[in-house]
N, CA, C and O atoms as a CHARMM CRD file, in Angstrom:
* protein
*
  376
    1    1 MET  N      0.82100  -1.19600   0.00000 PROA 1      0.00000
    2    1 MET  CA     0.00000   0.00000   0.00000 PROA 1      0.00000
    3    1 MET  C      0.86400   1.25900   0.00000 PROA 1      0.00000
    4    1 MET  O      0.50900   2.25100  -0.63700 PROA 1      0.00000
    5    2 SER  N      1.97600   1.23100   0.69600 PROA 2      0.00000
    6    2 SER  CA     2.83300   2.41700   0.76000 PROA 2      0.00000
    7    2 SER  C      3.30300   2.84500  -0.61700 PROA 2      0.00000
    8    2 SER  O      3.39600   4.03800  -0.90600 PROA 2      0.00000
    9    3 ASP  N      3.60400   1.85800  -1.48100 PROA 3      0.00000
   10    3 ASP  CA     4.04400   2.20600  -2.83400 PROA 3      0.00000
   11    3 ASP  C      2.94100   2.92000  -3.59800 PROA 3      0.00000
   12    3 ASP  O      3.20500   3.87500  -4.32800 PROA 3      0.00000
   13    4 THR  N      1.70800   2.45900  -3.43100 PROA 4      0.00000
   14    4 THR  CA     0.58000   3.10400  -4.10600 PROA 4      0.00000
   15    4 THR  C      0.43100   4.54200  -3.63000 PROA 4      0.00000
   16    4 THR  O      0.21300   5.44500  -4.43800 PROA 4      0.00000
   17    5 ILE  N      0.54600   4.75900  -2.33900 PROA 5      0.00000
   18    5 ILE  CA     0.43400   6.11400  -1.79200 PROA 5      0.00000
   19    5 ILE  C      1.57900   6.98100  -2.29900 PROA 5      0.00000
   20    5 ILE  O      1.36800   8.13600  -2.66800 PROA 5      0.00000
   21    6 ARG  N      2.77700   6.43500  -2.31800 PROA 6      0.00000
   22    6 ARG  CA     3.92700   7.19000  -2.83600 PROA 6      0.00000
   23    6 ARG  C      3.72500   7.56900  -4.30700 PROA 6      0.00000
   24    6 ARG  O      3.97400   8.70600  -4.70600 PROA 6      0.00000
   25    7 GLU  N      3.27300   6.60300  -5.09800 PROA 7      0.00000
   26    7 GLU  CA     3.05300   6.86400  -6.52400 PROA 7      0.00000
   27    7 GLU  C      1.95200   7.89000  -6.74000 PROA 7      0.00000
   28    7 GLU  O      2.09700   8.79100  -7.56600 PROA 7      0.00000
   29    8 LEU  N      0.85800   7.76200  -6.00900 PROA 8      0.00000
   30    8 LEU  CA    -0.23100   8.72700  -6.12300 PROA 8      0.00000
   31    8 LEU  C      0.23200  10.11900  -5.71300 PROA 8      0.00000
   32    8 LEU  O     -0.09000  11.10900  -6.37100 PROA 8      0.00000
   33    9 PHE  N      0.98900  10.18900  -4.62300 PROA 9      0.00000
   34    9 PHE  CA     1.47900  11.49200  -4.16600 PROA 9      0.00000
   35    9 PHE  C      2.41600  12.11800  -5.18800 PROA 9      0.00000
   36    9 PHE  O      2.41000  13.33500  -5.37200 PROA 9      0.00000
   37   10 ALA  N      3.22200  11.29500  -5.85400 PROA 10     0.00000
   38   10 ALA  CA     4.11900  11.81000  -6.90000 PROA 10     0.00000
   39   10 ALA  C      3.31100  12.41700  -8.04500 PROA 10     0.00000
   40   10 ALA  O      3.69000  13.45500  -8.58700 PROA 10     0.00000
   41   11 VAL  N      2.21200  11.78300  -8.41300 PROA 11     0.00000
   42   11 VAL  CA     1.34100  12.33600  -9.45900 PROA 11     0.00000
   43   11 VAL  C      0.72900  13.65400  -8.99000 PROA 11     0.00000
   44   11 VAL  O      0.67500  14.62000  -9.75100 PROA 11     0.00000
   45   12 ILE  N      0.27000  13.69500  -7.74400 PROA 12     0.00000
   46   12 ILE  CA    -0.31700  14.92100  -7.19100 PROA 12     0.00000
   47   12 ILE  C      0.71500  16.04700  -7.19300 PROA 12     0.00000
   48   12 ILE  O      0.40300  17.17500  -7.57500 PROA 12     0.00000
   49   13 GLU  N      1.93500  15.74700  -6.77000 PROA 13     0.00000
   50   13 GLU  CA     3.00300  16.75600  -6.76900 PROA 13     0.00000
   51   13 GLU  C      3.29800  17.23600  -8.19600 PROA 13     0.00000
   52   13 GLU  O      3.53800  18.42300  -8.41500 PROA 13     0.00000
   53   14 ASP  N      3.27900  16.31800  -9.15600 PROA 14     0.00000
   54   14 ASP  CA     3.49800  16.69300 -10.55400 PROA 14     0.00000
   55   14 ASP  C      2.39500  17.63600 -11.03200 PROA 14     0.00000
   56   14 ASP  O      2.67500  18.63700 -11.69200 PROA 14     0.00000
   57   15 ARG  N      1.16200  17.32400 -10.70400 PROA 15     0.00000
   58   15 ARG  CA     0.04100  18.18500 -11.11100 PROA 15     0.00000
   59   15 ARG  C      0.14400  19.56400 -10.45000 PROA 15     0.00000
   60   15 ARG  O     -0.21400  20.57900 -11.04700 PROA 15     0.00000
   61   16 LYS  N      0.63200  19.58100  -9.22100 PROA 16     0.00000
   62   16 LYS  CA     0.83100  20.84800  -8.50800 PROA 16     0.00000
   63   16 LYS  C      1.84100  21.71900  -9.24000 PROA 16     0.00000
   64   16 LYS  O      1.67500  22.93700  -9.31500 PROA 16     0.00000
   65   17 GLU  N      2.88300  21.10300  -9.77700 PROA 17     0.00000
   66   17 GLU  CA     3.94100  21.85200 -10.47100 PROA 17     0.00000
   67   17 GLU  C      3.57400  22.21000 -11.90400 PROA 17     0.00000
   68   17 GLU  O      3.83100  23.32900 -12.34800 PROA 17     0.00000
   69   18 THR  N      2.96900  21.26000 -12.63800 PROA 18     0.00000
   70   18 THR  CA     2.73100  21.46700 -14.06800 PROA 18     0.00000
   71   18 THR  C      1.36700  22.07000 -14.38100 PROA 18     0.00000
   72   18 THR  O      1.19100  22.69100 -15.43000 PROA 18     0.00000
   73   19 LEU  N      0.40400  21.89400 -13.48500 PROA 19     0.00000
   74   19 LEU  CA    -0.95000  22.44400 -13.62400 PROA 19     0.00000
   75   19 LEU  C     -1.56900  22.21600 -15.01100 PROA 19     0.00000
   76   19 LEU  O     -1.96100  23.17500 -15.67600 PROA 19     0.00000
   77   20 PRO  N     -1.65800  20.95300 -15.45000 PROA 20     0.00000
   78   20 PRO  CA    -2.30200  20.70600 -16.74200 PROA 20     0.00000
   79   20 PRO  C     -3.75700  21.16600 -16.71200 PROA 20     0.00000
   80   20 PRO  O     -4.45200  20.99500 -15.71000 PROA 20     0.00000
   81   21 GLU  N     -4.20400  21.74500 -17.81100 PROA 21     0.00000
   82   21 GLU  CA    -5.54700  22.32400 -17.86500 PROA 21     0.00000
   83   21 GLU  C     -6.65900  21.29500 -17.68900 PROA 21     0.00000
   84   21 GLU  O     -7.72400  21.62800 -17.17100 PROA 21     0.00000
   85   22 ASP  N     -6.43200  20.06100 -18.10900 PROA 22     0.00000
   86   22 ASP  CA    -7.48500  19.05200 -18.06800 PROA 22     0.00000
   87   22 ASP  C     -7.38700  18.14200 -16.84000 PROA 22     0.00000
   88   22 ASP  O     -7.90900  17.02800 -16.85400 PROA 22     0.00000
   89   23 SER  N     -6.72700  18.60700 -15.78900 PROA 23     0.00000
   90   23 SER  CA    -6.49700  17.78900 -14.60300 PROA 23     0.00000
   91   23 SER  C     -7.35500  18.25700 -13.43300 PROA 23     0.00000
   92   23 SER  O     -7.30000  19.41900 -13.03000 PROA 23     0.00000
   93   24 TYR  N     -8.15500  17.32800 -12.89200 PROA 24     0.00000
   94   24 TYR  CA    -8.95200  17.62800 -11.70100 PROA 24     0.00000
   95   24 TYR  C     -8.03600  18.00900 -10.53800 PROA 24     0.00000
   96   24 TYR  O     -8.32800  18.93700  -9.78500 PROA 24     0.00000
   97   25 THR  N     -6.93800  17.29200 -10.40300 PROA 25     0.00000
   98   25 THR  CA    -5.99300  17.57000  -9.32500 PROA 25     0.00000
   99   25 THR  C     -5.42600  18.98000  -9.44800 PROA 25     0.00000
  100   25 THR  O     -5.37900  19.72200  -8.46700 PROA 25     0.00000
  101   26 ALA  N     -4.99900  19.34700 -10.64900 PROA 26     0.00000
  102   26 ALA  CA    -4.47100  20.70000 -10.86000 PROA 26     0.00000
  103   26 ALA  C     -5.52700  21.73900 -10.53600 PROA 26     0.00000
  104   26 ALA  O     -5.21300  22.80200 -10.00000 PROA 26     0.00000
  105   27 ASP  N     -6.78500  21.43500 -10.85900 PROA 27     0.00000
  106   27 ASP  CA    -7.87300  22.37000 -10.56200 PROA 27     0.00000
  107   27 ASP  C     -7.99600  22.61600  -9.06400 PROA 27     0.00000
  108   27 ASP  O     -8.31800  23.72700  -8.64200 PROA 27     0.00000
  109   28 LEU  N     -7.74500  21.60000  -8.26900 PROA 28     0.00000
  110   28 LEU  CA    -7.80500  21.78700  -6.81500 PROA 28     0.00000
  111   28 LEU  C     -6.72400  22.74700  -6.32800 PROA 28     0.00000
  112   28 LEU  O     -6.91000  23.43300  -5.32300 PROA 28     0.00000
  113   29 PHE  N     -5.59600  22.79700  -7.03600 PROA 29     0.00000
  114   29 PHE  CA    -4.51600  23.71400  -6.66400 PROA 29     0.00000
  115   29 PHE  C     -4.75800  25.13200  -7.17500 PROA 29     0.00000
  116   29 PHE  O     -4.24300  26.09200  -6.60200 PROA 29     0.00000
  117   30 THR  N     -5.53600  25.27000  -8.24500 PROA 30     0.00000
  118   30 THR  CA    -5.71500  26.58500  -8.85900 PROA 30     0.00000
  119   30 THR  C     -7.12600  27.12000  -8.70800 PROA 30     0.00000
  120   30 THR  O     -7.44100  28.19700  -9.21600 PROA 30     0.00000
  121   31 HSD  N     -7.96500  26.39000  -8.02500 PROA 31     0.00000
  122   31 HSD  CA    -9.36700  26.76900  -7.88200 PROA 31     0.00000
  123   31 HSD  C     -9.48400  28.16500  -7.28900 PROA 31     0.00000
  124   31 HSD  O     -8.68200  28.56300  -6.44400 PROA 31     0.00000
  125   32 GLU  N    -10.47800  28.89300  -7.73700 PROA 32     0.00000
  126   32 GLU  CA   -10.64800  30.27600  -7.25900 PROA 32     0.00000
  127   32 GLU  C    -10.85400  30.35300  -5.75300 PROA 32     0.00000
  128   32 GLU  O    -10.58100  31.38200  -5.13500 PROA 32     0.00000
  129   33 LYS  N    -11.33500  29.26200  -5.16300 PROA 33     0.00000
  130   33 LYS  CA   -11.48400  29.23300  -3.71000 PROA 33     0.00000
  131   33 LYS  C    -10.16100  28.96000  -3.01500 PROA 33     0.00000
  132   33 LYS  O    -10.06400  29.02000  -1.79000 PROA 33     0.00000
  133   34 GLY  N     -9.14800  28.66000  -3.81000 PROA 34     0.00000
  134   34 GLY  CA    -7.83800  28.36600  -3.24900 PROA 34     0.00000
  135   34 GLY  C     -7.84800  27.07200  -2.48000 PROA 34     0.00000
  136   34 GLY  O     -8.49300  26.10600  -2.88900 PROA 34     0.00000
  137   35 GLU  N     -7.14900  27.04100  -1.38500 PROA 35     0.00000
  138   35 GLU  CA    -7.00000  25.83900  -0.57900 PROA 35     0.00000
  139   35 GLU  C     -8.34000  25.28900  -0.11100 PROA 35     0.00000
  140   35 GLU  O     -8.47000  24.08600   0.11500 PROA 35     0.00000
  141   36 ASN  N     -9.32500  26.14500   0.03400 PROA 36     0.00000
  142   36 ASN  CA   -10.61400  25.68800   0.53700 PROA 36     0.00000
  143   36 ASN  C    -11.27900  24.66300  -0.36000 PROA 36     0.00000
  144   36 ASN  O    -12.05400  23.84200   0.13200 PROA 36     0.00000
  145   37 ALA  N    -11.00800  24.67800  -1.65800 PROA 37     0.00000
  146   37 ALA  CA   -11.63900  23.70600  -2.56000 PROA 37     0.00000
  147   37 ALA  C    -11.27800  22.28100  -2.14200 PROA 37     0.00000
  148   37 ALA  O    -12.15900  21.42800  -2.03600 PROA 37     0.00000
  149   38 ALA  N    -10.01900  22.01800  -1.90800 PROA 38     0.00000
  150   38 ALA  CA    -9.59800  20.67400  -1.49800 PROA 38     0.00000
  151   38 ALA  C    -10.08900  20.35500  -0.08900 PROA 38     0.00000
  152   38 ALA  O    -10.48300  19.22200   0.19100 PROA 38     0.00000
  153   39 LEU  N    -10.06700  21.33500   0.78600 PROA 39     0.00000
  154   39 LEU  CA   -10.55300  21.10600   2.15100 PROA 39     0.00000
  155   39 LEU  C    -12.04200  20.79000   2.15700 PROA 39     0.00000
  156   39 LEU  O    -12.48600  19.90600   2.88900 PROA 39     0.00000
  157   40 GLU  N    -12.80400  21.49700   1.35900 PROA 40     0.00000
  158   40 GLU  CA   -14.23800  21.24200   1.26900 PROA 40     0.00000
  159   40 GLU  C    -14.50900  19.85100   0.70400 PROA 40     0.00000
  160   40 GLU  O    -15.40100  19.14900   1.18200 PROA 40     0.00000
  161   41 LYS  N    -13.73700  19.44600  -0.32300 PROA 41     0.00000
  162   41 LYS  CA   -13.90600  18.11300  -0.89200 PROA 41     0.00000
  163   41 LYS  C    -13.54500  17.04200   0.13300 PROA 41     0.00000
  164   41 LYS  O    -14.21400  16.01200   0.21200 PROA 41     0.00000
  165   42 LEU  N    -12.50000  17.27300   0.91200 PROA 42     0.00000
  166   42 LEU  CA   -12.10900  16.31600   1.94000 PROA 42     0.00000
  167   42 LEU  C    -13.24100  16.14400   2.95700 PROA 42     0.00000
  168   42 LEU  O    -13.56900  15.02500   3.35000 PROA 42     0.00000
  169   43 GLY  N    -13.82900  17.25900   3.37300 PROA 43     0.00000
  170   43 GLY  CA   -14.95700  17.19500   4.30600 PROA 43     0.00000
  171   43 GLY  C    -16.15600  16.47900   3.70300 PROA 43     0.00000
  172   43 GLY  O    -16.80300  15.67300   4.37100 PROA 43     0.00000
  173   44 GLU  N    -16.45000  16.77100   2.45400 PROA 44     0.00000
  174   44 GLU  CA   -17.56900  16.13000   1.75700 PROA 44     0.00000
  175   44 GLU  C    -17.35800  14.62100   1.67100 PROA 44     0.00000
  176   44 GLU  O    -18.27600  13.84000   1.92300 PROA 44     0.00000
  177   45 GLU  N    -16.14600  14.22400   1.31400 PROA 45     0.00000
  178   45 GLU  CA   -15.85400  12.80200   1.18800 PROA 45     0.00000
  179   45 GLU  C    -15.88800  12.10500   2.54700 PROA 45     0.00000
  180   45 GLU  O    -16.29300  10.94600   2.63600 PROA 45     0.00000
  181   46 ALA  N    -15.47200  12.79300   3.59400 PROA 46     0.00000
  182   46 ALA  CA   -15.52500  12.21300   4.94000 PROA 46     0.00000
  183   46 ALA  C    -16.97700  11.93700   5.33400 PROA 46     0.00000
  184   46 ALA  O    -17.28000  10.89400   5.91300 PROA 46     0.00000
  185   47 THR  N    -17.85600  12.86100   5.02300 PROA 47     0.00000
  186   47 THR  CA   -19.27500  12.66600   5.31300 PROA 47     0.00000
  187   47 THR  C    -19.82700  11.47500   4.53500 PROA 47     0.00000
  188   47 THR  O    -20.56000  10.65500   5.08700 PROA 47     0.00000
  189   48 GLU  N    -19.48000  11.38200   3.26000 PROA 48     0.00000
  190   48 GLU  CA   -19.94100  10.26600   2.43400 PROA 48     0.00000
  191   48 GLU  C    -19.38900   8.93800   2.95400 PROA 48     0.00000
  192   48 GLU  O    -20.07800   7.91900   2.90500 PROA 48     0.00000
  193   49 PHE  N    -18.16500   8.94500   3.44600 PROA 49     0.00000
  194   49 PHE  CA   -17.54900   7.74700   4.02500 PROA 49     0.00000
  195   49 PHE  C    -18.31600   7.30700   5.26500 PROA 49     0.00000
  196   49 PHE  O    -18.60700   6.12300   5.43800 PROA 49     0.00000
  197   50 ILE  N    -18.63700   8.25500   6.11500 PROA 50     0.00000
  198   50 ILE  CA   -19.38000   7.95400   7.34400 PROA 50     0.00000
  199   50 ILE  C    -20.75100   7.36800   7.01000 PROA 50     0.00000
  200   50 ILE  O    -21.17900   6.39300   7.62900 PROA 50     0.00000
  201   51 LEU  N    -21.42900   7.95400   6.04400 PROA 51     0.00000
  202   51 LEU  CA   -22.74900   7.45000   5.65700 PROA 51     0.00000
  203   51 LEU  C    -22.66200   6.04600   5.06600 PROA 51     0.00000
  204   51 LEU  O    -23.52100   5.20500   5.33200 PROA 51     0.00000
  205   52 ALA  N    -21.63000   5.78900   4.26700 PROA 52     0.00000
  206   52 ALA  CA   -21.45000   4.45000   3.70500 PROA 52     0.00000
  207   52 ALA  C    -21.19200   3.43600   4.81600 PROA 52     0.00000
  208   52 ALA  O    -21.69000   2.31100   4.76200 PROA 52     0.00000
  209   53 ALA  N    -20.41600   3.83400   5.82000 PROA 53     0.00000
  210   53 ALA  CA   -20.14900   2.94500   6.95400 PROA 53     0.00000
  211   53 ALA  C    -21.43100   2.67500   7.72900 PROA 53     0.00000
  212   53 ALA  O    -21.70100   1.54400   8.13100 PROA 53     0.00000
  213   54 LYS  N    -22.20400   3.71300   7.92800 PROA 54     0.00000
  214   54 LYS  CA   -23.47400   3.58800   8.66000 PROA 54     0.00000
  215   54 LYS  C    -24.41800   2.64600   7.93500 PROA 54     0.00000
  216   54 LYS  O    -25.14000   1.87100   8.56200 PROA 54     0.00000
  217   55 ASP  N    -24.40800   2.71800   6.59700 PROA 55     0.00000
  218   55 ASP  CA   -25.30000   1.88200   5.79400 PROA 55     0.00000
  219   55 ASP  C    -24.75600   0.46600   5.58500 PROA 55     0.00000
  220   55 ASP  O    -25.46600  -0.40200   5.07700 PROA 55     0.00000
  221   56 GLY  N    -23.50100   0.23200   5.97600 PROA 56     0.00000
  222   56 GLY  CA   -22.90400  -1.08300   5.80400 PROA 56     0.00000
  223   56 GLY  C    -22.61700  -1.43100   4.35300 PROA 56     0.00000
  224   56 GLY  O    -22.56200  -2.60500   3.98900 PROA 56     0.00000
  225   57 ASP  N    -22.43300  -0.40300   3.52300 PROA 57     0.00000
  226   57 ASP  CA   -22.18000  -0.60300   2.09400 PROA 57     0.00000
  227   57 ASP  C    -20.67500  -0.72400   1.87400 PROA 57     0.00000
  228   57 ASP  O    -19.98100   0.28600   1.75900 PROA 57     0.00000
  229   58 GLU  N    -20.16700  -1.96000   1.81500 PROA 58     0.00000
  230   58 GLU  CA   -18.72900  -2.19900   1.73500 PROA 58     0.00000
  231   58 GLU  C    -18.10600  -1.62100   0.46600 PROA 58     0.00000
  232   58 GLU  O    -17.02200  -1.04000   0.52200 PROA 58     0.00000
  233   59 GLU  N    -18.77200  -1.77300  -0.66600 PROA 59     0.00000
  234   59 GLU  CA   -18.23100  -1.26100  -1.91900 PROA 59     0.00000
  235   59 GLU  C    -18.14800   0.26400  -1.88400 PROA 59     0.00000
  236   59 GLU  O    -17.13600   0.84200  -2.27900 PROA 59     0.00000
  237   60 GLU  N    -19.19900   0.90500  -1.41600 PROA 60     0.00000
  238   60 GLU  CA   -19.20000   2.37300  -1.33500 PROA 60     0.00000
  239   60 GLU  C    -18.20300   2.85400  -0.27900 PROA 60     0.00000
  240   60 GLU  O    -17.58300   3.90400  -0.44700 PROA 60     0.00000
  241   61 LEU  N    -18.05000   2.10600   0.78700 PROA 61     0.00000
  242   61 LEU  CA   -17.09900   2.46200   1.84000 PROA 61     0.00000
  243   61 LEU  C    -15.67600   2.46200   1.28800 PROA 61     0.00000
  244   61 LEU  O    -14.89900   3.36800   1.58900 PROA 61     0.00000
  245   62 ALA  N    -15.32700   1.46700   0.49200 PROA 62     0.00000
  246   62 ALA  CA   -14.00000   1.43100  -0.12100 PROA 62     0.00000
  247   62 ALA  C    -13.82400   2.59900  -1.09100 PROA 62     0.00000
  248   62 ALA  O    -12.76800   3.23000  -1.12600 PROA 62     0.00000
  249   63 HSD  N    -14.86300   2.88100  -1.87500 PROA 63     0.00000
  250   63 HSD  CA   -14.81000   3.98600  -2.83800 PROA 63     0.00000
  251   63 HSD  C    -14.61300   5.32400  -2.12600 PROA 63     0.00000
  252   63 HSD  O    -13.74400   6.10900  -2.50600 PROA 63     0.00000
  253   64 GLU  N    -15.40300   5.57900  -1.11500 PROA 64     0.00000
  254   64 GLU  CA   -15.30400   6.85100  -0.38700 PROA 64     0.00000
  255   64 GLU  C    -14.00800   6.92700   0.41200 PROA 64     0.00000
  256   64 GLU  O    -13.44500   8.00900   0.57700 PROA 64     0.00000
  257   65 GLY  N    -13.53100   5.79000   0.90800 PROA 65     0.00000
  258   65 GLY  CA   -12.23700   5.77500   1.59800 PROA 65     0.00000
  259   65 GLY  C    -11.11400   6.19300   0.66600 PROA 65     0.00000
  260   65 GLY  O    -10.21800   6.94100   1.05700 PROA 65     0.00000
  261   66 ALA  N    -11.16500   5.71100  -0.56000 PROA 66     0.00000
  262   66 ALA  CA   -10.16000   6.10700  -1.55000 PROA 66     0.00000
  263   66 ALA  C    -10.24600   7.59900  -1.83600 PROA 66     0.00000
  264   66 ALA  O     -9.22300   8.26700  -1.98800 PROA 66     0.00000
  265   67 ASP  N    -11.47100   8.12400  -1.90900 PROA 67     0.00000
  266   67 ASP  CA   -11.63500   9.56700  -2.12700 PROA 67     0.00000
  267   67 ASP  C    -11.03200  10.37300  -0.97800 PROA 67     0.00000
  268   67 ASP  O    -10.40600  11.40900  -1.20300 PROA 67     0.00000
  269   68 ILE  N    -11.22000   9.90000   0.24500 PROA 68     0.00000
  270   68 ILE  CA   -10.65100  10.59000   1.40800 PROA 68     0.00000
  271   68 ILE  C     -9.12100  10.59300   1.32000 PROA 68     0.00000
  272   68 ILE  O     -8.49200  11.63500   1.50500 PROA 68     0.00000
  273   69 VAL  N     -8.53200   9.44800   1.04400 PROA 69     0.00000
  274   69 VAL  CA    -7.06900   9.36200   0.97400 PROA 69     0.00000
  275   69 VAL  C     -6.54100  10.28900  -0.10900 PROA 69     0.00000
  276   69 VAL  O     -5.57700  11.02100   0.11700 PROA 69     0.00000
  277   70 TYR  N     -7.16300  10.26300  -1.28400 PROA 70     0.00000
  278   70 TYR  CA    -6.73000  11.13000  -2.38800 PROA 70     0.00000
  279   70 TYR  C     -6.78700  12.60100  -1.98200 PROA 70     0.00000
  280   70 TYR  O     -5.80100  13.32200  -2.13600 PROA 70     0.00000
  281   71 HSD  N     -7.93300  13.05400  -1.46400 PROA 71     0.00000
  282   71 HSD  CA    -8.07300  14.47100  -1.11800 PROA 71     0.00000
  283   71 HSD  C     -7.18000  14.85300   0.06700 PROA 71     0.00000
  284   71 HSD  O     -6.71400  15.98900   0.14900 PROA 71     0.00000
  285   72 MET  N     -6.94200  13.91600   0.97800 PROA 72     0.00000
  286   72 MET  CA    -6.01600  14.17400   2.07800 PROA 72     0.00000
  287   72 MET  C     -4.60600  14.40200   1.53300 PROA 72     0.00000
  288   72 MET  O     -3.89900  15.29700   1.99600 PROA 72     0.00000
  289   73 LEU  N     -4.19700  13.59500   0.55200 PROA 73     0.00000
  290   73 LEU  CA    -2.87800  13.77000  -0.04800 PROA 73     0.00000
  291   73 LEU  C     -2.76700  15.10700  -0.77700 PROA 73     0.00000
  292   73 LEU  O     -1.70900  15.73500  -0.75900 PROA 73     0.00000
  293   74 VAL  N     -3.84000  15.54100  -1.40900 PROA 74     0.00000
  294   74 VAL  CA    -3.83500  16.85700  -2.05600 PROA 74     0.00000
  295   74 VAL  C     -3.63000  17.94600  -1.00800 PROA 74     0.00000
  296   74 VAL  O     -2.83600  18.86300  -1.21700 PROA 74     0.00000
  297   75 VAL  N     -4.33600  17.85500   0.11200 PROA 75     0.00000
  298   75 VAL  CA    -4.19200  18.86000   1.17600 PROA 75     0.00000
  299   75 VAL  C     -2.77600  18.83100   1.74600 PROA 75     0.00000
  300   75 VAL  O     -2.20900  19.88500   2.03700 PROA 75     0.00000
  301   76 LEU  N     -2.20100  17.64600   1.91000 PROA 76     0.00000
  302   76 LEU  CA    -0.80900  17.56500   2.36800 PROA 76     0.00000
  303   76 LEU  C      0.10700  18.27800   1.38100 PROA 76     0.00000
  304   76 LEU  O      0.96900  19.05900   1.78200 PROA 76     0.00000
  305   77 ALA  N     -0.07900  18.00900   0.08800 PROA 77     0.00000
  306   77 ALA  CA     0.76400  18.64400  -0.93300 PROA 77     0.00000
  307   77 ALA  C      0.58100  20.16100  -0.93200 PROA 77     0.00000
  308   77 ALA  O      1.55500  20.89700  -1.09400 PROA 77     0.00000
  309   78 GLN  N     -0.63900  20.63500  -0.75200 PROA 78     0.00000
  310   78 GLN  CA    -0.87900  22.07600  -0.69700 PROA 78     0.00000
  311   78 GLN  C     -0.11200  22.72400   0.43900 PROA 78     0.00000
  312   78 GLN  O      0.30500  23.87900   0.35200 PROA 78     0.00000
  313   79 ASN  N      0.06400  21.95900   1.50200 PROA 79     0.00000
  314   79 ASN  CA     0.72800  22.48500   2.69400 PROA 79     0.00000
  315   79 ASN  C      2.19300  22.06900   2.77200 PROA 79     0.00000
  316   79 ASN  O      2.82500  22.17700   3.82300 PROA 79     0.00000
  317   80 ASP  N      2.72500  21.59100   1.64400 PROA 80     0.00000
  318   80 ASP  CA     4.13100  21.19600   1.54100 PROA 80     0.00000
  319   80 ASP  C      4.54800  20.16100   2.58300 PROA 80     0.00000
  320   80 ASP  O      5.67000  20.18300   3.08900 PROA 80     0.00000
  321   81 VAL  N      3.62000  19.25500   2.88900 PROA 81     0.00000
  322   81 VAL  CA     3.93000  18.12300   3.75800 PROA 81     0.00000
  323   81 VAL  C      4.11800  16.92000   2.85400 PROA 81     0.00000
  324   81 VAL  O      3.23700  16.60600   2.05300 PROA 81     0.00000
  325   82 ASP  N      5.24100  16.24700   2.96800 PROA 82     0.00000
  326   82 ASP  CA     5.54500  15.11100   2.11700 PROA 82     0.00000
  327   82 ASP  C      4.78800  13.87300   2.58800 PROA 82     0.00000
  328   82 ASP  O      4.57200  13.68500   3.78500 PROA 82     0.00000
  329   83 ALA  N      4.39600  13.05200   1.65900 PROA 83     0.00000
  330   83 ALA  CA     3.70300  11.81200   1.99700 PROA 83     0.00000
  331   83 ALA  C      4.57500  10.92500   2.87700 PROA 83     0.00000
  332   83 ALA  O      4.05300  10.14800   3.67700 PROA 83     0.00000
  333   84 GLU  N      5.88200  11.02600   2.74200 PROA 84     0.00000
  334   84 GLU  CA     6.79000  10.23800   3.58200 PROA 84     0.00000
  335   84 GLU  C      6.60000  10.58100   5.05300 PROA 84     0.00000
  336   84 GLU  O      6.73400   9.71000   5.91200 PROA 84     0.00000
  337   85 ASP  N      6.28900  11.84700   5.35600 PROA 85     0.00000
  338   85 ASP  CA     6.03500  12.22900   6.74000 PROA 85     0.00000
  339   85 ASP  C      4.80300  11.50800   7.28200 PROA 85     0.00000
  340   85 ASP  O      4.78400  11.06800   8.43100 PROA 85     0.00000
  341   86 LEU  N      3.78500  11.39500   6.44600 PROA 86     0.00000
  342   86 LEU  CA     2.57800  10.66600   6.81600 PROA 86     0.00000
  343   86 LEU  C      2.90100   9.19700   7.04500 PROA 86     0.00000
  344   86 LEU  O      2.50300   8.61900   8.05600 PROA 86     0.00000
  345   87 LEU  N      3.61700   8.59900   6.11200 PROA 87     0.00000
  346   87 LEU  CA     3.96100   7.18100   6.24700 PROA 87     0.00000
  347   87 LEU  C      4.86100   6.92800   7.43400 PROA 87     0.00000
  348   87 LEU  O      4.72200   5.90400   8.10200 PROA 87     0.00000
  349   88 ASP  N      5.78700   7.84000   7.71600 PROA 88     0.00000
  350   88 ASP  CA     6.64800   7.70600   8.90100 PROA 88     0.00000
  351   88 ASP  C      5.80900   7.74500  10.18100 PROA 88     0.00000
  352   88 ASP  O      6.04900   6.98000  11.11500 PROA 88     0.00000
  353   89 GLU  N      4.83500   8.63200  10.21100 PROA 89     0.00000
  354   89 GLU  CA     3.98000   8.74900  11.38400 PROA 89     0.00000
  355   89 GLU  C      3.15500   7.47900  11.59000 PROA 89     0.00000
  356   89 GLU  O      2.99400   7.00400  12.71400 PROA 89     0.00000
  357   90 LEU  N      2.64100   6.94300  10.49700 PROA 90     0.00000
  358   90 LEU  CA     1.89000   5.69200  10.59200 PROA 90     0.00000
  359   90 LEU  C      2.78700   4.55600  11.05800 PROA 90     0.00000
  360   90 LEU  O      2.38100   3.73900  11.88500 PROA 90     0.00000
  361   91 GLU  N      3.99700   4.50200  10.53300 PROA 91     0.00000
  362   91 GLU  CA     4.94300   3.47000  10.94400 PROA 91     0.00000
  363   91 GLU  C      5.27900   3.59300  12.43600 PROA 91     0.00000
  364   91 GLU  O      5.37800   2.58300  13.13300 PROA 91     0.00000
  365   92 ALA  N      5.45100   4.80000  12.91600 PROA 92     0.00000
  366   92 ALA  CA     5.75900   5.01600  14.33100 PROA 92     0.00000
  367   92 ALA  C      4.61000   4.55700  15.22400 PROA 92     0.00000
  368   92 ALA  O      4.82800   4.12800  16.35700 PROA 92     0.00000
  369   93 ARG  N      3.39600   4.65000  14.71100 PROA 93     0.00000
  370   93 ARG  CA     2.22700   4.24800  15.51000 PROA 93     0.00000
  371   93 ARG  C      2.00100   2.73400  15.46400 PROA 93     0.00000
  372   93 ARG  O      1.27100   2.17600  16.28400 PROA 93     0.00000
  373   94 ARG  N      2.63100   2.09600  14.50700 PROA 94     0.00000
  374   94 ARG  CA     2.44100   0.65600  14.35900 PROA 94     0.00000
  375   94 ARG  C      3.06900  -0.05400  15.51500 PROA 94     0.00000
  376   94 ARG  O      3.02200  -1.28200  15.58400 PROA 94     0.00000
């Protein structure tokens, strides 16, 4: 799983630097709301995750969990926090 997170974060960092016009990720970095766009999406996805858990919908729970991880990584990148710091923290808690 760590490799997947590292690879995804590398793509997010690339989108942050190159800002391709057709990239949803780049849009989160350049959105007129600024940082709030990604924060709002993270909150929205967290709510959807909670509702999926409440409903016992395993497929939707996995889908919304992936959305949370993705948007969390975008927020980390916006704040210049490396994914390695996240993985180190998780490893320390293990």
